[in-house]
Backbone as XML, in Angstrom:
<?xml version="1.0"?>
<chain id="A" units="angstrom">
  <residue number="1" name="MET">
    <atom name="N" x="104.628" y="30.927" z="92.379"/>
    <atom name="CA" x="103.972" y="32.260" z="92.765"/>
    <atom name="C" x="104.969" y="32.902" z="93.855"/>
  </residue>
  <residue number="2" name="LYS">
    <atom name="N" x="106.341" y="33.400" z="93.870"/>
    <atom name="CA" x="107.106" y="34.252" z="94.180"/>
    <atom name="C" x="106.389" y="34.450" z="95.934"/>
  </residue>
  <residue number="3" name="ASN">
    <atom name="N" x="107.420" y="34.124" z="96.974"/>
    <atom name="CA" x="107.024" y="34.368" z="97.972"/>
    <atom name="C" x="107.519" y="36.428" z="97.965"/>
  </residue>
  <residue number="4" name="PHE">
    <atom name="N" x="105.879" y="36.717" z="99.292"/>
    <atom name="CA" x="105.690" y="37.827" z="98.938"/>
    <atom name="C" x="107.389" y="39.162" z="99.367"/>
  </residue>
  <residue number="5" name="ASN">
    <atom name="N" x="106.969" y="38.687" z="100.907"/>
    <atom name="CA" x="108.297" y="39.742" z="101.399"/>
    <atom name="C" x="108.855" y="38.013" z="102.385"/>
  </residue>
  <residue number="6" name="ILE">
    <atom name="N" x="110.224" y="37.955" z="101.442"/>
    <atom name="CA" x="110.715" y="36.861" z="102.517"/>
    <atom name="C" x="112.010" y="37.209" z="102.891"/>
  </residue>
  <residue number="7" name="ASN">
    <atom name="N" x="111.865" y="38.678" z="103.576"/>
    <atom name="CA" x="112.342" y="39.818" z="104.482"/>
    <atom name="C" x="112.105" y="39.537" z="106.177"/>
  </residue>
  <residue number="8" name="ASN">
    <atom name="N" x="110.924" y="39.563" z="105.569"/>
    <atom name="CA" x="109.845" y="39.480" z="106.871"/>
    <atom name="C" x="110.017" y="40.830" z="107.664"/>
  </residue>
  <residue number="9" name="THR">
    <atom name="N" x="110.099" y="41.621" z="106.491"/>
    <atom name="CA" x="110.281" y="43.322" z="107.132"/>
    <atom name="C" x="108.758" y="43.323" z="106.455"/>
  </residue>
  <residue number="10" name="LYS">
    <atom name="N" x="108.079" y="45.089" z="107.037"/>
    <atom name="CA" x="107.403" y="45.900" z="105.993"/>
    <atom name="C" x="107.477" y="46.805" z="104.330"/>
  </residue>
  <residue number="11" name="GLU">
    <atom name="N" x="107.060" y="46.483" z="103.427"/>
    <atom name="CA" x="108.228" y="46.543" z="102.429"/>
    <atom name="C" x="106.790" y="47.703" z="101.852"/>
  </residue>
  <residue number="12" name="ARG">
    <atom name="N" x="107.403" y="48.943" z="101.543"/>
    <atom name="CA" x="105.792" y="49.774" z="100.751"/>
    <atom name="C" x="105.753" y="49.200" z="99.085"/>
  </residue>
  <residue number="13" name="VAL">
    <atom name="N" x="104.285" y="49.502" z="99.396"/>
    <atom name="CA" x="103.887" y="48.954" z="98.076"/>
    <atom name="C" x="102.900" y="50.000" z="97.891"/>
  </residue>
  <residue number="14" name="GLU">
    <atom name="N" x="102.191" y="49.946" z="96.445"/>
    <atom name="CA" x="101.267" y="50.737" z="95.499"/>
    <atom name="C" x="100.429" y="49.625" z="95.880"/>
  </residue>
  <residue number="15" name="VAL">
    <atom name="N" x="98.739" y="50.344" z="96.118"/>
    <atom name="CA" x="97.419" y="49.486" z="96.010"/>
    <atom name="C" x="96.808" y="50.406" z="95.929"/>
  </residue>
  <residue number="16" name="MET">
    <atom name="N" x="95.858" y="49.859" z="94.501"/>
    <atom name="CA" x="94.302" y="49.547" z="94.433"/>
    <atom name="C" x="93.442" y="49.302" z="95.283"/>
  </residue>
  <residue number="17" name="ALA">
    <atom name="N" x="92.686" y="50.416" z="95.825"/>
    <atom name="CA" x="91.855" y="50.166" z="97.166"/>
    <atom name="C" x="89.922" y="50.705" z="96.545"/>
  </residue>
  <residue number="18" name="LEU">
    <atom name="N" x="89.146" y="49.681" z="97.010"/>
    <atom name="CA" x="88.007" y="50.238" z="97.232"/>
    <atom name="C" x="87.588" y="50.790" z="98.325"/>
  </residue>
  <residue number="19" name="PHE">
    <atom name="N" x="86.970" y="52.276" z="98.337"/>
    <atom name="CA" x="86.901" y="53.021" z="99.691"/>
    <atom name="C" x="85.627" y="53.367" z="99.854"/>
  </residue>
  <residue number="20" name="GLY">
    <atom name="N" x="84.910" y="53.465" z="100.644"/>
    <atom name="CA" x="83.452" y="53.784" z="101.313"/>
    <atom name="C" x="82.095" y="53.002" z="100.404"/>
  </residue>
  <residue number="21" name="TYR">
    <atom name="N" x="82.605" y="51.373" z="100.406"/>
    <atom name="CA" x="81.371" y="50.778" z="100.082"/>
    <atom name="C" x="80.621" y="49.819" z="101.184"/>
  </residue>
  <residue number="22" name="GLU">
    <atom name="N" x="79.487" y="50.335" z="100.729"/>
    <atom name="CA" x="78.720" y="49.683" z="101.925"/>
    <atom name="C" x="78.838" y="49.569" z="103.200"/>
  </residue>
  <residue number="23" name="MET">
    <atom name="N" x="79.424" y="48.628" z="103.895"/>
    <atom name="CA" x="79.740" y="48.630" z="105.228"/>
    <atom name="C" x="80.877" y="48.656" z="105.518"/>
  </residue>
  <residue number="24" name="THR">
    <atom name="N" x="82.313" y="48.195" z="104.284"/>
    <atom name="CA" x="83.130" y="48.289" z="104.337"/>
    <atom name="C" x="83.873" y="49.561" z="103.861"/>
  </residue>
  <residue number="25" name="PRO">
    <atom name="N" x="84.406" y="50.317" z="104.965"/>
    <atom name="CA" x="85.374" y="51.837" z="105.144"/>
    <atom name="C" x="85.844" y="51.567" z="103.841"/>
  </residue>
  <residue number="26" name="CYS">
    <atom name="N" x="86.932" y="50.517" z="103.567"/>
    <atom name="CA" x="87.901" y="50.568" z="102.581"/>
    <atom name="C" x="88.872" y="48.893" z="102.865"/>
  </residue>
  <residue number="27" name="GLU">
    <atom name="N" x="89.024" y="48.489" z="100.989"/>
    <atom name="CA" x="89.255" y="46.991" z="101.058"/>
    <atom name="C" x="90.221" y="46.786" z="99.975"/>
  </residue>
  <residue number="28" name="PRO">
    <atom name="N" x="91.067" y="46.099" z="100.035"/>
    <atom name="CA" x="92.301" y="46.594" z="99.182"/>
    <atom name="C" x="92.172" y="45.382" z="97.788"/>
  </residue>
  <residue number="29" name="LEU">
    <atom name="N" x="92.014" y="45.563" z="96.628"/>
    <atom name="CA" x="91.784" y="44.949" z="95.065"/>
    <atom name="C" x="93.021" y="43.758" z="94.933"/>
  </residue>
  <residue number="30" name="SER">
    <atom name="N" x="94.150" y="44.925" z="94.585"/>
    <atom name="CA" x="95.133" y="44.275" z="93.724"/>
    <atom name="C" x="96.062" y="45.394" z="94.843"/>
  </residue>
  <residue number="31" name="PHE">
    <atom name="N" x="97.409" y="44.956" z="94.877"/>
    <atom name="CA" x="98.838" y="45.461" z="94.811"/>
    <atom name="C" x="99.949" y="45.372" z="93.896"/>
  </residue>
  <residue number="32" name="LYS">
    <atom name="N" x="101.156" y="46.553" z="94.207"/>
    <atom name="CA" x="101.769" y="45.998" z="92.666"/>
    <atom name="C" x="103.481" y="46.555" z="93.764"/>
  </residue>
  <residue number="33" name="ARG">
    <atom name="N" x="104.331" y="45.602" z="93.776"/>
    <atom name="CA" x="105.475" y="46.195" z="94.647"/>
    <atom name="C" x="106.219" y="46.881" z="93.180"/>
  </residue>
  <residue number="34" name="ARG">
    <atom name="N" x="107.248" y="46.967" z="94.310"/>
    <atom name="CA" x="108.211" y="48.636" z="93.560"/>
    <atom name="C" x="108.981" y="47.362" z="92.978"/>
  </residue>
  <residue number="35" name="GLY">
    <atom name="N" x="108.997" y="48.805" z="91.830"/>
    <atom name="CA" x="110.057" y="47.495" z="91.033"/>
    <atom name="C" x="109.447" y="46.633" z="89.567"/>
  </residue>
  <residue number="36" name="ASP">
    <atom name="N" x="108.278" y="46.117" z="90.034"/>
    <atom name="CA" x="107.902" y="44.494" z="89.818"/>
    <atom name="C" x="106.624" y="45.351" z="88.566"/>
  </residue>
  <residue number="37" name="THR">
    <atom name="N" x="106.421" y="44.451" z="87.811"/>
    <atom name="CA" x="105.523" y="45.335" z="86.537"/>
    <atom name="C" x="104.021" y="44.076" z="86.971"/>
  </residue>
  <residue number="38" name="LYS">
    <atom name="N" x="103.764" y="43.413" z="87.335"/>
    <atom name="CA" x="102.650" y="42.480" z="87.919"/>
    <atom name="C" x="102.087" y="42.854" z="89.197"/>
  </residue>
  <residue number="39" name="THR">
    <atom name="N" x="101.187" y="43.199" z="88.487"/>
    <atom name="CA" x="100.205" y="43.305" z="89.818"/>
    <atom name="C" x="99.414" y="42.328" z="90.283"/>
  </residue>
  <residue number="40" name="GLU">
    <atom name="N" x="99.745" y="41.880" z="91.495"/>
    <atom name="CA" x="99.351" y="40.882" z="92.453"/>
    <atom name="C" x="97.427" y="41.308" z="92.882"/>
  </residue>
  <residue number="41" name="GLU">
    <atom name="N" x="97.194" y="40.308" z="92.063"/>
    <atom name="CA" x="95.345" y="40.380" z="92.599"/>
    <atom name="C" x="95.248" y="39.746" z="94.075"/>
  </residue>
  <residue number="42" name="VAL">
    <atom name="N" x="93.937" y="40.566" z="94.583"/>
    <atom name="CA" x="93.857" y="39.966" z="96.233"/>
    <atom name="C" x="92.358" y="39.190" z="95.981"/>
  </residue>
  <residue number="43" name="THR">
    <atom name="N" x="92.523" y="38.219" z="96.489"/>
    <atom name="CA" x="91.261" y="37.161" z="95.573"/>
    <atom name="C" x="90.339" y="37.286" z="97.044"/>
  </residue>
  <residue number="44" name="GLU">
    <atom name="N" x="90.747" y="36.938" z="98.387"/>
    <atom name="CA" x="89.866" y="36.732" z="99.646"/>
    <atom name="C" x="90.022" y="37.683" z="100.437"/>
  </residue>
  <residue number="45" name="LEU">
    <atom name="N" x="89.571" y="38.563" z="101.136"/>
    <atom name="CA" x="89.160" y="39.623" z="102.378"/>
    <atom name="C" x="89.162" y="38.454" z="103.411"/>
  </residue>
  <residue number="46" name="LEU">
    <atom name="N" x="91.058" y="38.359" z="103.957"/>
    <atom name="CA" x="90.241" y="37.193" z="105.498"/>
    <atom name="C" x="89.744" y="38.137" z="106.223"/>
  </residue>
  <residue number="47" name="GLU">
    <atom name="N" x="90.348" y="39.123" z="107.515"/>
    <atom name="CA" x="90.381" y="39.863" z="108.263"/>
    <atom name="C" x="90.799" y="41.397" z="108.190"/>
  </residue>
  <residue number="48" name="ARG">
    <atom name="N" x="90.172" y="42.190" z="108.827"/>
    <atom name="CA" x="90.417" y="43.356" z="109.031"/>
    <atom name="C" x="90.470" y="43.785" z="109.833"/>
  </residue>
  <residue number="49" name="GLN">
    <atom name="N" x="91.219" y="44.925" z="110.784"/>
    <atom name="CA" x="91.102" y="45.304" z="112.223"/>
    <atom name="C" x="92.299" y="46.812" z="111.945"/>
  </residue>
  <residue number="50" name="VAL">
    <atom name="N" x="91.904" y="47.543" z="112.380"/>
    <atom name="CA" x="92.706" y="48.711" z="112.793"/>
    <atom name="C" x="93.806" y="48.985" z="114.445"/>
  </residue>
  <residue number="51" name="ARG">
    <atom name="N" x="94.197" y="49.297" z="114.156"/>
    <atom name="CA" x="95.209" y="49.924" z="115.785"/>
    <atom name="C" x="95.355" y="51.082" z="116.148"/>
  </residue>
  <residue number="52" name="PHE">
    <atom name="N" x="95.742" y="51.721" z="116.900"/>
    <atom name="CA" x="95.819" y="52.802" z="116.971"/>
    <atom name="C" x="97.372" y="53.352" z="117.436"/>
  </residue>
  <residue number="53" name="ASN">
    <atom name="N" x="97.876" y="54.580" z="116.754"/>
    <atom name="CA" x="99.500" y="54.590" z="117.056"/>
    <atom name="C" x="99.042" y="56.097" z="117.736"/>
  </residue>
  <residue number="54" name="GLY">
    <atom name="N" x="98.793" y="56.481" z="119.288"/>
    <atom name="CA" x="98.430" y="57.517" z="119.610"/>
    <atom name="C" x="97.585" y="57.939" z="118.868"/>
  </residue>
  <residue number="55" name="ASN">
    <atom name="N" x="97.298" y="59.518" z="117.785"/>
    <atom name="CA" x="96.083" y="59.544" z="117.269"/>
    <atom name="C" x="96.098" y="59.426" z="115.777"/>
  </residue>
  <residue number="56" name="PHE">
    <atom name="N" x="96.599" y="58.236" z="115.657"/>
    <atom name="CA" x="96.787" y="58.260" z="114.218"/>
    <atom name="C" x="96.488" y="56.447" z="114.131"/>
  </residue>
  <residue number="57" name="ALA">
    <atom name="N" x="95.620" y="56.170" z="113.429"/>
    <atom name="CA" x="95.334" y="54.414" z="113.201"/>
    <atom name="C" x="95.946" y="54.017" z="111.393"/>
  </residue>
  <residue number="58" name="ARG">
    <atom name="N" x="96.470" y="52.552" z="112.272"/>
    <atom name="CA" x="96.768" y="51.727" z="110.836"/>
    <atom name="C" x="95.775" y="50.782" z="111.385"/>
  </residue>
  <residue number="59" name="HIS">
    <atom name="N" x="95.553" y="50.356" z="109.638"/>
    <atom name="CA" x="94.473" y="50.136" z="109.339"/>
    <atom name="C" x="94.731" y="47.937" z="109.128"/>
  </residue>
  <residue number="60" name="ILE">
    <atom name="N" x="94.659" y="47.410" z="109.239"/>
    <atom name="CA" x="95.810" y="45.932" z="108.444"/>
    <atom name="C" x="94.426" y="44.862" z="108.485"/>
  </residue>
  <residue number="61" name="PHE">
    <atom name="N" x="94.975" y="44.279" z="106.728"/>
    <atom name="CA" x="94.564" y="43.586" z="106.620"/>
    <atom name="C" x="94.971" y="42.319" z="106.021"/>
  </residue>
  <residue number="62" name="ASP">
    <atom name="N" x="94.250" y="40.900" z="106.124"/>
    <atom name="CA" x="95.474" y="39.827" z="106.072"/>
    <atom name="C" x="94.210" y="39.568" z="104.967"/>
  </residue>
  <residue number="63" name="VAL">
    <atom name="N" x="95.060" y="39.285" z="104.105"/>
    <atom name="CA" x="94.075" y="38.614" z="102.512"/>
    <atom name="C" x="94.650" y="37.552" z="101.798"/>
  </residue>
  <residue number="64" name="MET">
    <atom name="N" x="94.387" y="37.426" z="101.075"/>
    <atom name="CA" x="94.980" y="35.929" z="100.323"/>
    <atom name="C" x="94.833" y="36.252" z="98.627"/>
  </residue>
  <residue number="65" name="VAL">
    <atom name="N" x="96.236" y="35.784" z="98.285"/>
    <atom name="CA" x="96.449" y="36.634" z="97.315"/>
    <atom name="C" x="97.042" y="35.122" z="96.201"/>
  </residue>
  <residue number="66" name="GLY">
    <atom name="N" x="95.503" y="34.545" z="95.527"/>
    <atom name="CA" x="95.605" y="32.860" z="95.184"/>
    <atom name="C" x="95.633" y="32.515" z="95.948"/>
  </residue>
  <residue number="67" name="LYS">
    <atom name="N" x="97.049" y="31.557" z="96.291"/>
    <atom name="CA" x="97.174" y="30.222" z="97.805"/>
    <atom name="C" x="97.652" y="31.525" z="98.776"/>
  </residue>
  <residue number="68" name="LYS">
    <atom name="N" x="98.030" y="32.184" z="98.571"/>
    <atom name="CA" x="99.156" y="32.270" z="99.482"/>
    <atom name="C" x="98.519" y="33.673" z="99.920"/>
  </residue>
  <residue number="69" name="HIS">
    <atom name="N" x="98.217" y="33.646" z="101.493"/>
    <atom name="CA" x="98.084" y="34.722" z="102.103"/>
    <atom name="C" x="98.888" y="35.768" z="103.132"/>
  </residue>
  <residue number="70" name="CYS">
    <atom name="N" x="98.813" y="37.030" z="102.854"/>
    <atom name="CA" x="99.767" y="38.540" z="103.057"/>
    <atom name="C" x="98.691" y="38.997" z="103.696"/>
  </residue>
  <residue number="71" name="ARG">
    <atom name="N" x="99.939" y="40.257" z="104.825"/>
    <atom name="CA" x="98.875" y="41.142" z="104.924"/>
    <atom name="C" x="99.589" y="42.486" z="104.919"/>
  </residue>
  <residue number="72" name="LEU">
    <atom name="N" x="98.185" y="43.141" z="103.929"/>
    <atom name="CA" x="99.020" y="44.715" z="104.037"/>
    <atom name="C" x="98.146" y="45.496" z="105.017"/>
  </residue>
  <residue number="73" name="GLU">
    <atom name="N" x="99.090" y="46.814" z="105.103"/>
    <atom name="CA" x="98.547" y="47.662" z="106.380"/>
    <atom name="C" x="98.453" y="49.009" z="105.729"/>
  </residue>
  <residue number="74" name="PHE">
    <atom name="N" x="97.717" y="50.002" z="106.041"/>
    <atom name="CA" x="97.851" y="51.265" z="105.321"/>
    <atom name="C" x="97.663" y="51.757" z="106.174"/>
  </residue>
  <residue number="75" name="ASP">
    <atom name="N" x="98.754" y="53.138" z="106.657"/>
    <atom name="CA" x="99.149" y="53.860" z="107.698"/>
    <atom name="C" x="98.668" y="55.280" z="107.648"/>
  </residue>
  <residue number="76" name="ALA">
    <atom name="N" x="97.071" y="55.439" z="108.482"/>
    <atom name="CA" x="96.499" y="56.843" z="108.002"/>
    <atom name="C" x="97.499" y="58.230" z="108.029"/>
  </residue>
  <residue number="77" name="LYS">
    <atom name="N" x="99.062" y="58.482" z="109.696"/>
    <atom name="CA" x="99.636" y="58.762" z="108.944"/>
    <atom name="C" x="100.311" y="59.815" z="107.559"/>
  </residue>
  <residue number="78" name="THR">
    <atom name="N" x="100.796" y="58.988" z="107.301"/>
    <atom name="CA" x="101.945" y="58.718" z="106.365"/>
    <atom name="C" x="101.215" y="58.575" z="104.539"/>
  </residue>
  <residue number="79" name="LEU">
    <atom name="N" x="99.599" y="57.557" z="104.877"/>
    <atom name="CA" x="98.727" y="57.299" z="103.289"/>
    <atom name="C" x="99.659" y="56.795" z="103.113"/>
  </residue>
  <residue number="80" name="PHE">
    <atom name="N" x="100.848" y="56.176" z="103.319"/>
    <atom name="CA" x="102.149" y="54.298" z="102.619"/>
    <atom name="C" x="100.670" y="53.411" z="102.854"/>
  </residue>
  <residue number="81" name="TRP">
    <atom name="N" x="100.508" y="52.601" z="102.086"/>
    <atom name="CA" x="100.436" y="50.990" z="102.013"/>
    <atom name="C" x="101.989" y="50.077" z="102.022"/>
  </residue>
  <residue number="82" name="TYR">
    <atom name="N" x="101.833" y="48.835" z="103.661"/>
    <atom name="CA" x="103.704" y="47.780" z="103.385"/>
    <atom name="C" x="102.626" y="46.611" z="103.427"/>
  </residue>
  <residue number="83" name="LEU">
    <atom name="N" x="103.406" y="45.856" z="102.562"/>
    <atom name="CA" x="103.563" y="44.948" z="102.757"/>
    <atom name="C" x="104.207" y="44.213" z="103.901"/>
  </residue>
  <residue number="84" name="ALA">
    <atom name="N" x="103.153" y="43.356" z="104.538"/>
    <atom name="CA" x="103.999" y="43.546" z="106.366"/>
    <atom name="C" x="103.764" y="41.730" z="106.217"/>
  </residue>
  <residue number="85" name="ALA">
    <atom name="N" x="104.937" y="40.956" z="107.118"/>
    <atom name="CA" x="105.469" y="39.500" z="107.373"/>
    <atom name="C" x="104.104" y="39.833" z="108.122"/>
  </residue>
</chain>
């Protein structure tokens, strides 16, 4: 499996997420990088946190994709998902 984010910068991705499931308001299920045809399945949600930037929140998810660790971020202001280093 290739390294997800080799440039150590935030990369915008398309995410399939489950919203409003029991006590978890949001949980990413899979993501796809721009220009890539393969969808990467999230196999485990390790940690989630919320960081506030003024009046807006950034939701951060540390996840496992197979045996690789990565971080997905949801920007509540722009409504974009990012794959972060």
